[in-house]
DRENPA-3360 file (N, C-alpha, C; in nm, 2 decimals, always signed):
BEGIN
1 = XXXXXXXX = +0.10/-0.09/+0.00/-0.02/+0.03/-0.02/+0.10/+0.16/-0.04 ~ +0.06/+0.26/-0.09/+0.14/+0.38/-0.06/+0.15/+0.39/+0.06 ~ +0.22/+0.51/+0.05/+0.20/+0.58/+0.19/+0.14/+0.68/+0.18 ~ +0.08/+0.71/+0.26/-0.05/+0.81/+0.35/+0.01/+0.94/+0.30 ~ -0.05/+1.04/+0.29/+0.00/+1.22/+0.27/-0.11/+1.25/+0.31 ~ -0.05/+1.42/+0.36/-0.21/+1.45/+0.38/-0.16/+1.60/+0.39 ~ -0.30/+1.70/+0.36/-0.27/+1.86/+0.36/-0.37/+1.89/+0.42 ~ -0.38/+2.06/+0.42/-0.43/+2.07/+0.56/-0.49/+2.23/+0.43;
9 = XXXXXXXX = -0.64/+2.26/+0.44/-0.69/+2.37/+0.36/-0.79/+2.44/+0.48 ~ -0.79/+2.56/+0.42/-0.89/+2.65/+0.49/-1.03/+2.62/+0.42 ~ -1.16/+2.63/+0.50/-1.26/+2.61/+0.44/-1.37/+2.71/+0.55 ~ -1.49/+2.74/+0.45/-1.59/+2.83/+0.55/-1.58/+2.73/+0.70 ~ -1.61/+2.63/+0.72/-1.60/+2.52/+0.83/-1.49/+2.48/+0.87 ~ -1.39/+2.58/+0.89/-1.26/+2.56/+0.96/-1.18/+2.49/+0.85 ~ -1.04/+2.47/+0.93/-0.96/+2.37/+0.86/-1.00/+2.22/+0.81 ~ -0.95/+2.19/+0.72/-1.00/+2.07/+0.70/-0.87/+1.98/+0.67;
17 = XXXXXXXX = -0.87/+1.84/+0.70/-0.70/+1.78/+0.68/-0.75/+1.68/+0.53 ~ -0.71/+1.71/+0.45/-0.73/+1.54/+0.38/-0.63/+1.49/+0.38 ~ -0.65/+1.34/+0.41/-0.57/+1.21/+0.34/-0.57/+1.15/+0.25 ~ -0.44/+1.10/+0.19/-0.49/+1.03/+0.08/-0.37/+0.91/+0.09 ~ -0.38/+0.84/-0.01/-0.29/+0.68/-0.03/-0.32/+0.67/-0.16 ~ -0.20/+0.59/-0.25/-0.25/+0.52/-0.33/-0.34/+0.62/-0.47 ~ -0.30/+0.74/-0.43/-0.37/+0.87/-0.57/-0.56/+0.87/-0.53 ~ -0.57/+0.84/-0.43/-0.75/+0.81/-0.37/-0.72/+0.90/-0.24;
25 = XXXXXXXX = -0.84/+0.97/-0.21/-0.85/+1.06/-0.07/-0.93/+0.90/+0.00 ~ -0.87/+0.90/+0.14/-0.93/+0.81/+0.24/-0.93/+0.86/+0.35 ~ -0.93/+1.00/+0.36/-1.01/+1.08/+0.47/-1.04/+1.27/+0.42 ~ -1.13/+1.30/+0.51/-1.14/+1.44/+0.51/-1.20/+1.48/+0.63 ~ -1.10/+1.56/+0.71/-1.15/+1.53/+0.89/-1.12/+1.71/+0.92 ~ -1.25/+1.76/+0.99/-1.24/+1.87/+1.00/-1.20/+1.85/+1.19 ~ -1.13/+1.98/+1.20/-1.05/+1.99/+1.34/-1.14/+1.97/+1.46 ~ -1.09/+1.89/+1.55/-1.18/+1.84/+1.66/-1.30/+1.74/+1.67;
33 = XXXXXXXX = -1.30/+1.68/+1.49/-1.39/+1.62/+1.50/-1.39/+1.47/+1.58 ~ -1.50/+1.40/+1.62/-1.55/+1.30/+1.66/-1.44/+1.21/+1.61 ~ -1.39/+1.10/+1.65/-1.38/+1.01/+1.53/-1.23/+1.03/+1.44 ~ -1.18/+1.13/+1.49/-1.06/+1.21/+1.40/-0.91/+1.12/+1.42 ~ -0.90/+1.03/+1.34/-0.75/+0.97/+1.35/-0.66/+1.10/+1.43 ~ -0.56/+0.99/+1.51/-0.44/+1.05/+1.54/-0.40/+1.14/+1.44 ~ -0.37/+1.25/+1.44/-0.22/+1.33/+1.34/-0.14/+1.21/+1.29 ~ -0.08/+1.17/+1.37/+0.11/+1.10/+1.32/-0.01/+1.00/+1.23;
41 = XXXXXXXX = -0.10/+0.93/+1.17/-0.16/+0.82/+1.11/-0.17/+0.92/+0.94 ~ -0.15/+1.05/+0.93/-0.18/+1.09/+0.83/-0.09/+1.11/+0.71 ~ +0.03/+1.05/+0.81/+0.17/+1.03/+0.69/+0.21/+1.19/+0.67 ~ +0.34/+1.23/+0.60/+0.39/+1.31/+0.59/+0.30/+1.43/+0.51 ~ +0.32/+1.57/+0.50/+0.26/+1.68/+0.47/+0.28/+1.71/+0.33 ~ +0.22/+1.70/+0.21/+0.26/+1.69/+0.08/+0.13/+1.74/+0.02 ~ +0.16/+1.90/+0.00/+0.03/+1.92/-0.10/-0.03/+1.88/-0.24 ~ +0.08/+1.80/-0.30/+0.09/+1.77/-0.46/-0.01/+1.68/-0.49;
49 = XXXXXXXX = -0.04/+1.62/-0.39/-0.16/+1.52/-0.45/-0.35/+1.58/-0.47 ~ -0.32/+1.67/-0.38/-0.48/+1.75/-0.35/-0.51/+1.85/-0.40 ~ -0.47/+1.84/-0.52/-0.48/+1.96/-0.61/-0.68/+1.96/-0.69 ~ -0.71/+1.84/-0.75/-0.84/+1.81/-0.77/-0.95/+1.83/-0.67 ~ -0.87/+1.74/-0.55/-1.00/+1.76/-0.45/-1.01/+1.90/-0.39 ~ -0.90/+1.96/-0.38/-0.88/+2.10/-0.30/-1.03/+2.19/-0.43 ~ -0.97/+2.17/-0.55/-0.99/+2.22/-0.64/-1.15/+2.25/-0.63 ~ -1.21/+2.07/-0.63/-1.33/+2.03/-0.64/-1.44/+2.11/-0.49;
57 = XXXXXXXX = -1.33/+2.11/-0.36/-1.40/+2.15/-0.26/-1.42/+2.31/-0.24 ~ -1.35/+2.35/-0.31/-1.35/+2.50/-0.34/-1.48/+2.57/-0.43 ~ -1.47/+2.47/-0.53/-1.59/+2.48/-0.59/-1.74/+2.49/-0.54 ~ -1.74/+2.35/-0.45/-1.83/+2.34/-0.36/-1.88/+2.43/-0.25 ~ -1.81/+2.52/-0.19/-1.80/+2.60/-0.11/-1.82/+2.73/-0.20 ~ -1.78/+2.74/-0.35/-1.86/+2.86/-0.38/-2.00/+2.85/-0.46 ~ -2.03/+2.73/-0.42/-2.19/+2.69/-0.52/-2.18/+2.68/-0.62 ~ -2.07/+2.61/-0.68/-2.03/+2.60/-0.83/-2.08/+2.44/-0.82;
65 = XXXXXXXX = -2.07/+2.36/-0.78/-2.02/+2.20/-0.75/-2.13/+2.15/-0.66 ~ -2.21/+2.04/-0.70/-2.31/+1.99/-0.62/-2.27/+1.81/-0.61 ~ -2.19/+1.80/-0.68/-2.11/+1.62/-0.73/-2.00/+1.65/-0.70 ~ -1.96/+1.56/-0.64/-1.79/+1.53/-0.61/-1.77/+1.40/-0.72 ~ -1.63/+1.45/-0.81/-1.58/+1.33/-0.87/-1.42/+1.27/-0.86 ~ -1.43/+1.21/-0.75/-1.29/+1.20/-0.69/-1.24/+1.06/-0.69 ~ -1.12/+1.00/-0.71/-1.11/+0.88/-0.65/-1.10/+0.85/-0.49 ~ -1.19/+0.77/-0.42/-1.26/+0.78/-0.30/-1.16/+0.63/-0.24;
73 = XXXXXXXX = -1.08/+0.62/-0.14/-1.08/+0.50/-0.02/-1.13/+0.45/+0.09 ~ -1.24/+0.52/+0.15/-1.27/+0.47/+0.30/-1.23/+0.36/+0.32 ~ -1.15/+0.35/+0.42/-1.13/+0.21/+0.48/-1.27/+0.19/+0.61 ~ -1.30/+0.09/+0.62/-1.43/+0.07/+0.67/-1.44/-0.08/+0.66 ~ -1.55/-0.15/+0.74/-1.62/-0.28/+0.71/-1.68/-0.25/+0.54 ~ -1.76/-0.38/+0.52/-1.84/-0.38/+0.41/-1.93/-0.32/+0.43 ~ -2.00/-0.34/+0.58/-2.14/-0.26/+0.61/-2.09/-0.13/+0.56 ~ -2.01/-0.08/+0.61/-1.99/+0.08/+0.66/-1.95/+0.13/+0.50;
81 = XXXXXXXX = -1.90/+0.07/+0.44/-1.84/+0.10/+0.29/-2.00/+0.11/+0.22 ~ -2.09/+0.03/+0.25/-2.25/+0.03/+0.18/-2.28/+0.17/+0.23 ~ -2.28/+0.18/+0.33/-2.37/+0.29/+0.38/-2.31/+0.41/+0.33 ~ -2.16/+0.43/+0.36/-2.12/+0.55/+0.25/-2.11/+0.55/+0.12 ~ -2.15/+0.42/+0.09/-2.18/+0.43/-0.11/-2.30/+0.49/-0.12 ~ -2.38/+0.50/-0.06/-2.57/+0.53/+0.00/-2.56/+0.66/+0.05 ~ -2.48/+0.72/+0.07/-2.45/+0.86/+0.09/-2.43/+0.94/-0.02 ~ -2.34/+0.92/-0.13/-2.38/+0.96/-0.24/-2.46/+0.99/-0.35;
89 = XXXXXXXX = -2.56/+0.88/-0.30/-2.71/+0.92/-0.36/-2.80/+1.01/-0.33 ~ -2.75/+1.08/-0.19/-2.86/+1.18/-0.12/-2.82/+1.29/-0.24 ~ -2.96/+1.38/-0.31/-2.90/+1.44/-0.38/-2.87/+1.59/-0.29 ~ -2.81/+1.70/-0.35/-2.72/+1.78/-0.29/-2.87/+1.89/-0.25 ~ -2.84/+1.94/-0.14/-2.96/+2.04/-0.07/-3.09/+1.94/+0.00 ~ -3.10/+1.82/-0.03/-3.18/+1.71/+0.02/-3.14/+1.64/+0.16 ~ -3.23/+1.57/+0.21/-3.19/+1.53/+0.31/-3.29/+1.34/+0.35 ~ -3.22/+1.27/+0.41/-3.26/+1.12/+0.46/-3.29/+1.08/+0.60;
97 = XXXXXXXX = -3.35/+1.05/+0.67/-3.38/+0.97/+0.78/-3.24/+0.86/+0.75 ~ -3.22/+0.82/+0.89/-3.11/+0.72/+0.93/-3.19/+0.59/+0.87 ~ -3.32/+0.57/+0.90/-3.39/+0.47/+0.87/-3.45/+0.46/+0.69 ~ -3.46/+0.57/+0.67/-3.45/+0.57/+0.50/-3.34/+0.53/+0.43 ~ -3.20/+0.56/+0.50/-3.11/+0.53/+0.48/-3.10/+0.36/+0.44 ~ -3.14/+0.31/+0.59/-3.11/+0.15/+0.61/-3.20/+0.08/+0.48 ~ -3.30/+0.11/+0.51/-3.44/+0.10/+0.35/-3.33/+0.10/+0.23 ~ -3.28/+0.23/+0.20/-3.19/+0.20/+0.08/-3.08/+0.13/+0.05;
105 = XXXXXXXX = -3.03/+0.07/+0.19/-2.91/-0.03/+0.15/-2.98/-0.19/+0.18 ~ -3.11/-0.18/+0.16/-3.19/-0.28/+0.18/-3.17/-0.40/+0.33 ~ -3.13/-0.28/+0.45/-3.13/-0.34/+0.57/-3.23/-0.23/+0.66 ~ -3.38/-0.25/+0.64/-3.48/-0.19/+0.69/-3.46/-0.17/+0.86 ~ -3.43/-0.25/+0.89/-3.42/-0.27/+1.06/-3.29/-0.22/+1.13 ~ -3.19/-0.15/+1.03/-3.08/-0.16/+1.08/-3.04/+0.03/+1.09 ~ -3.14/+0.07/+1.12/-3.13/+0.26/+1.15/-2.99/+0.30/+1.21 ~ -3.05/+0.19/+1.32/-2.90/+0.24/+1.43/-2.82/+0.22/+1.39;
113 = XXXXXXXX = -2.75/+0.09/+1.35/-2.64/+0.01/+1.27/-2.60/+0.17/+1.17 ~ -2.65/+0.20/+1.09/-2.66/+0.31/+1.01/-2.61/+0.43/+1.06 ~ -2.69/+0.48/+1.16/-2.62/+0.58/+1.24/-2.49/+0.60/+1.25 ~ -2.43/+0.46/+1.33/-2.31/+0.45/+1.37/-2.22/+0.42/+1.26 ~ -2.25/+0.37/+1.15/-2.15/+0.38/+1.01/-2.16/+0.53/+0.96 ~ -2.25/+0.60/+0.97/-2.21/+0.72/+0.90/-2.16/+0.82/+1.06 ~ -2.18/+0.78/+1.17/-2.03/+0.88/+1.27/-1.94/+0.84/+1.22 ~ -1.92/+0.73/+1.16/-1.73/+0.67/+1.14/-1.70/+0.72/+0.96;
121 = XXXXXXXX = -1.75/+0.80/+0.87/-1.76/+0.80/+0.80/-1.61/+0.91/+0.76 ~ -1.50/+0.86/+0.70/-1.40/+0.91/+0.73/-1.37/+1.01/+0.61 ~ -1.48/+1.00/+0.54/-1.51/+1.15/+0.36/-1.54/+1.24/+0.40 ~ -1.58/+1.32/+0.57/-1.74/+1.41/+0.54/-1.70/+1.49/+0.44 ~ -1.80/+1.59/+0.41/-1.86/+1.67/+0.31/-1.88/+1.61/+0.19 ~ -1.76/+1.51/+0.17/-1.78/+1.45/+0.01/-1.87/+1.32/+0.00 ~ -1.85/+1.25/+0.11/-1.94/+1.15/+0.14/-2.05/+1.20/+0.25 ~ -2.14/+1.32/+0.15/-2.24/+1.40/+0.27/-2.32/+1.34/+0.38;
129 = XXXXXXXX = -2.24/+1.31/+0.48/-2.34/+1.22/+0.61/-2.38/+1.33/+0.69 ~ -2.36/+1.44/+0.63/-2.45/+1.61/+0.69/-2.59/+1.57/+0.68 ~ -2.61/+1.49/+0.53/-2.75/+1.56/+0.46/-2.84/+1.39/+0.53 ~ -2.79/+1.33/+0.66/-2.86/+1.23/+0.74/-2.93/+1.30/+0.88 ~ -3.08/+1.28/+0.88/-3.12/+1.37/+0.95/-3.20/+1.25/+1.08 ~ -3.28/+1.28/+1.18/-3.36/+1.23/+1.24/-3.47/+1.18/+1.17 ~ -3.59/+1.10/+1.22/-3.68/+1.04/+1.18/-3.79/+1.14/+1.17 ~ -3.79/+1.25/+1.25/-3.86/+1.38/+1.23/-3.82/+1.47/+1.16;
137 = XXXXXXXX = -3.67/+1.46/+1.11/-3.59/+1.56/+1.04/-3.52/+1.66/+1.12 ~ -3.52/+1.61/+1.27/-3.42/+1.71/+1.37/-3.30/+1.66/+1.33 ~ -3.17/+1.75/+1.39/-3.06/+1.72/+1.31/-3.01/+1.64/+1.47 ~ -2.95/+1.51/+1.42/-2.94/+1.44/+1.57/-2.78/+1.42/+1.60 ~ -2.72/+1.42/+1.51/-2.57/+1.43/+1.59/-2.47/+1.47/+1.42 ~ -2.38/+1.50/+1.45/-2.26/+1.50/+1.34/-2.14/+1.53/+1.42 ~ -2.03/+1.45/+1.35/-1.89/+1.42/+1.44/-1.84/+1.58/+1.41 ~ -1.89/+1.68/+1.32/-1.78/+1.80/+1.30/-1.87/+1.90/+1.41;
145 = XXXXXXXX = -1.97/+1.86/+1.46/-2.06/+1.94/+1.55/-2.17/+1.97/+1.48 ~ -2.29/+1.98/+1.55/-2.42/+2.02/+1.49/-2.39/+2.14/+1.44 ~ -2.35/+2.27/+1.47/-2.33/+2.35/+1.43/-2.30/+2.37/+1.25 ~ -2.21/+2.24/+1.27/-2.16/+2.26/+1.09/-2.27/+2.20/+1.00 ~ -2.33/+2.09/+1.05/-2.43/+2.07/+1.00/-2.52/+2.16/+0.96 ~ -2.58/+2.17/+1.04/-2.68/+2.28/+1.04/-2.64/+2.40/+0.93 ~ -2.51/+2.43/+0.95/-2.44/+2.57/+0.83/-2.45/+2.45/+0.72 ~ -2.36/+2.37/+0.68/-2.36/+2.29/+0.57/-2.51/+2.28/+0.47;
153 = XXXXXXXX = -2.62/+2.26/+0.59/-2.77/+2.19/+0.53/-2.82/+2.33/+0.49 ~ -2.79/+2.39/+0.54/-2.86/+2.54/+0.52/-2.78/+2.59/+0.38 ~ -2.67/+2.60/+0.39/-2.58/+2.64/+0.23/-2.60/+2.56/+0.13 ~ -2.63/+2.43/+0.14/-2.69/+2.36/+0.05/-2.84/+2.41/+0.02 ~ -2.93/+2.42/+0.11/-3.04/+2.47/+0.06/-3.10/+2.62/-0.01 ~ -2.98/+2.66/+0.02/-2.97/+2.81/-0.08/-2.87/+2.79/-0.19 ~ -2.83/+2.70/-0.23/-2.75/+2.68/-0.35/-2.75/+2.79/-0.44 ~ -2.65/+2.85/-0.46/-2.67/+2.89/-0.61/-2.64/+3.05/-0.57;
161 = XXXXXXXX = -2.71/+3.08/-0.42/-2.76/+3.20/-0.39/-2.62/+3.32/-0.40 ~ -2.50/+3.26/-0.32/-2.38/+3.27/-0.25/-2.31/+3.17/-0.22 ~ -2.19/+3.21/-0.21/-2.07/+3.09/-0.19/-2.11/+3.13/-0.04 ~ -2.05/+3.02/+0.03/-2.07/+2.95/+0.14/-1.96/+3.07/+0.25 ~ -2.06/+3.11/+0.36/-2.01/+3.22/+0.41/-1.94/+3.14/+0.52 ~ -1.82/+3.18/+0.59/-1.74/+3.16/+0.72/-1.87/+3.11/+0.79 ~ -1.82/+2.98/+0.90/-1.92/+2.99/+0.98/-1.90/+3.08/+1.09 ~ -1.99/+3.12/+1.16/-1.97/+3.20/+1.27/-2.01/+3.19/+1.41;
169 = XXXXXXXX = -1.90/+3.03/+1.43/-1.94/+2.99/+1.56/-1.82/+3.01/+1.66 ~ -1.80/+3.05/+1.75/-1.69/+3.05/+1.85/-1.59/+2.89/+1.89 ~ -1.49/+2.94/+1.88/-1.42/+2.78/+1.90/-1.49/+2.70/+1.99 ~ -1.51/+2.76/+2.09/-1.52/+2.67/+2.23/-1.70/+2.59/+2.17 ~ -1.76/+2.64/+2.05/-1.87/+2.61/+2.05/-1.84/+2.39/+1.94 ~ -1.74/+2.42/+1.94/-1.70/+2.29/+1.87/-1.65/+2.19/+1.96 ~ -1.65/+2.21/+2.11/-1.64/+2.12/+2.18/-1.79/+2.08/+2.21 ~ -1.87/+2.15/+2.20/-2.01/+2.11/+2.29/-2.11/+2.03/+2.16;
177 = XXXXXXX = -2.08/+1.94/+2.20/-2.16/+1.80/+2.12/-2.27/+1.74/+2.14 ~ -2.40/+1.68/+2.14/-2.45/+1.58/+2.19/-2.43/+1.50/+2.18 ~ -2.52/+1.43/+2.24/-2.47/+1.22/+2.27/-2.55/+1.19/+2.12 ~ -2.63/+1.24/+2.00/-2.66/+1.21/+1.92/-2.60/+1.10/+1.81 ~ -2.67/+1.00/+1.77/-2.61/+0.88/+1.69/-2.56/+0.98/+1.55 ~ -2.45/+0.92/+1.51/-2.42/+0.94/+1.40/-2.30/+1.06/+1.36 ~ -2.31/+1.08/+1.25/-2.19/+1.21/+1.24/-2.26/+1.34/+1.22;
% end
């Protein structure tokens, strides 16, 4: 397996750490994100392999991209990878519940397991786990913090109106995470 490399880019939701191996993106992590691997596992810092990913993320945050087209290699169980693949089918600006996502992957009674898999998604934003909500439409959890989930969903709903403005939340709010399931 190719060694991992990483880079960090600024974004309206704070710094994003991108990790790649063998020409595929293996991670996209927000600062202070739940389930964020230890920094030493990201490999050497090298921005060279991330031109396409950074470009597509910049287009997304500018409101000019609704679908990502990048080689991805998220590491996880077969079930987790199935859930993460289903995330890509949720349209930009839309949401589904954990139960609906469980039905889409053919496991209608696995909403809780889908939530757990969603919470361990290693490639946030690009695999849009922020588009999964509770059965009543409530925002239930997000590894990057509910304030970021709310910000991303609001941005997508008003897509095309304006680029994504920076998140207006002080750093202290990043540590306030409810015990909701999922990401």
